[in-house]
Steps between C-alpha positions, in 0.01 A plus 500: 500500500567384843812648665725327762624606835863398565672480831859421524640347825861467621583127439688473835293700741161485320468884560288690254741702278264637245141516381409556140142585409328477172760299322422403141432120452749503207772644705820301511724428786766731348238782518411419855859516591517849349194608705665349822826690418319827496401454883835342586779666273774304673371185342537542126316236283824293428559429864130404566393138523117479502346165590162338562635324810756634742736199430392441139671588175520834355227607260629603147462870390290391212240315708164660478295569813163359377670171390635434851327294771394804704167664589384849440715585814839364404761440761869482391813454700814720448853395560803734439751346259765758599700743295484395128757555217434449128622180339684706239703670766563164667632333191712797397662507845546124516665474158710820493691377812638183352601676177695771684642259770629250255670770298675622806659164552571468129694824484661414840432833667715565808444323837357183334818314433860583605631838372714362238199375311306833507359570154670218333337240281485130502721299257220246438256588210218306673500758769434784246227273333339433826485872580336563160239225562429617843458860396289403202265302732438785738477778224243276336303470821507884548380562144227239530376670827471837331371385162363147512350390829124571589443456867176355626583638848628867502674484835666289761586552867799739538660268758537227232745701291763485772478116500494484122813730461686313770442178271591641167780748605656251744516222254642725234775609721576142603514374153695799358759479782609150393455531121703812487757392768864524388544126590193386306555187281299455180274200435664160496406403145606839359356668186269219410320514833479885492364497137226252572411697824476819302264339237275373783497841669419694192245252382322523834529882516318518167243252616436690814448822318270335253274366791492843648375651171239220462372562842488882455295450180244304705406802710385825335645824645333599832309160520526230764336227288658162513510251210657168440836553337547296183794452254546766230674481171822569688663145544635610860138508616413151393616389845158628617369156380668337796572767757283765674795733589762464223636845606623329806627202299711723273621699809627174650662411176685825488640467835599137442688615187672777714592245759658277228679800353662626825525163682453706826343350812304822600347522160382125539367582839309810372363287218367239746332756736356680200359169367339417832333840515385490137350146557292641784386793283436275207295243699288779643435639147421164373243433763337841443472410118345165579250664744413786282483319143301176475643437152861557610736258306552188712849415363662805652736489799591801707861540399667194368320283240356178648709535809420794720 
């Protein structure tokens, strides 16, 4: 069995960083990263980007050396991705913040509103309902992070967590300030509007959870295999017939319901910004499905059936 010689160069300077002798042909990029880490402990595998070309795309950890377009002396390029943090930690941090921040406004802790309103409660029942819905949403997200989601990528750059937390925490404070404000006025159409909004919210929360369960069941524990998601016996998953990323569709529906329930401009703005971002993610995932699976269902749209 022939062995490979692997040299790893800095993608920016082209300086030789590491030379690996007698590498097995069935070695994966993940294993090469581990070997590289032994000679350069400051660059643990999660922060390494190994590429065939200095300006090319990162190779996957599961790529096998002998299946790559390289000779018996393989040259790879290394780029430092920076300090990494696990996705579980990211999500727990992102979602705990809005939960706690919203409750601070709901209970009207001191220094938020004027002193006479400290630790008082709103006279409008929709404010209490909104707090329960908002809290339910983020508790659900936290529990899904711990017990449902399986991540194809274990980490993300540490610097991103500050941007993400600013987004989630900032919007939570903005929404909570107005919804729990002593001068808040309830929706113009009263109970009927609130009840319809609650039905939409709960329906979409159940739908979102159903999609997350269906996606989890596609990937065995510890695996990174990707399959085409299809509807299951659960009616909430039948939307897979028309949409590639129905978890985003249901997420949008939840926030539309919350917007209708509270009739609050900051909530509407958060819903709009979230919709734009989810559309970007959905289009990217839809393109990757089309590229990876030749038999991918042609009727599906990224996020909104027949529209977007």
